[in-house]
N, C-alpha and C positions, 0 to 999 in steps of 0.2 A: 731861375732866371726871373728878372723883373724889368719893367720899363721905368726909366727915371725922367724921361722927357717926352714931349710930343713933337715930331713923330718919335716913335719908340727907339730908344737907345738901350739895348739890353745889357744888363750886368749880371754877373754870377753872385749869388748870395752866399756868404761864408757859412760853413757848417757851424751849428751851435747858436746862430742868431735866434733871439726870442721872436715869437709870433707877435706881429703888431696888434695893438689894442687889447691884448690879453695880459692882465697883470699876473705876476708870479704868485702873489698872495692877495687874498681878500678876507676881511674879517667882519662879521656882524655879531653884535651882542645886544640883547634887550632884556630888560627887567620890568615885569608888570606886577602891580599891586592892585588887588580888587577888594572893594567893600561891598559884599553881596547884598546886604539889606537895602542899599540905595541903588544897586546896579551900577556903581561907580568903578572906574578903573583908570589908572595912569600908567603909562609906559615910557621909560627912558631907553633910548637906543643910541648906539654908537656904530659907525660904519667906517672902515678903513680900506684903502686900496693902495697897492704898491704902484710904482711907476709903470707907465705903459709906453711902449715904443710906437712911433708914428708911421714907420714904413718898414719894408722888408729888410732894408740895409741896417736898421737900428741906428740911423743917423741922428736922431733926436728923440727926446722922450718927455712926456708930461710927468711931473713929479707926483709922488704918492701923496695921500692926504687922509685926515681924520675928520669926520663930521658927526655932530651930535644932534639928536632930535628928541622931541617930547610930544606925547599924544595923551589926551585925557577925554573922558566923556562918560555917558550913561547909556544903559540898555534896559529895556523893560518890555514885558509881555502884557497885552491887553486883549483878552479873548483869543482870537486866532491871529492877531497881529503881533509881530516882533518889531520894535522900534529901537533905533539907536541914534545918538547925537554925539559927535566927536569934534574936537578941535585939535589940530596938529600944528606944530611949529618945527619946521625943518631947517637945518643949518643954523642952530641957535647962536653961534658965535659970528655969524655972517662972514664966514671964511671965503676968501677968493681962491678958487681952484679950477683946474681944467676938468670938466665933467666928461668929455669924450674927445676923440680925435677922428679926423677924416683920414683914413689909411691911404697911403701912397698918393696923396694929393699933389699933383704935378707942379703947382705954383707955390708949394711949401706953406700953405695956409692950413696947417694941420689941426690947430687947437680950437676947441669950442668951450667957452666958459660955462660953468655950472651956474644955476641961479643962486642968488644970495639968500638971505633969510626969507623963508616963504611960509605963509600961514594958510591953512585949509580949514574949512568947515565941512564936515561929512555927515549927511543925514541919510538914513536908510529906513525903509519900511518893507516888511515882508509878510505876506499872508500865508498861513499854513492851514490847509483843510484837515482838521484833526479827525474827520469822520471817514476819509477815504483810506483805502488799504494800499500799502506800497506795492 
């Protein structure tokens, strides 16, 4: 049973309906190339998600999609410090797609857009005490 309006108007959900917001299939694949002498690496990624239903009744669905990303950067060690600098570009083709849904939203405003092409700069620094025992 689920409510489809406010106040609640209960309906029976047919057997076999898909669980809302859960895709039947998801795929992630990534390929990384490293050049160790410089601490350089580049990663190409692809991500795919099958359609997702917006409610218990499976009355509507966000279509599936493919998105491609790339990340590259450097890592180095200096004494006890481990440093890394990366740049990432997500959604390379600037694809418009539904990134998530609001499940069972009573006003039928289910769909939330994913961001378009997005760039990130990622800097990390980690200190390792090489003299302490684990």
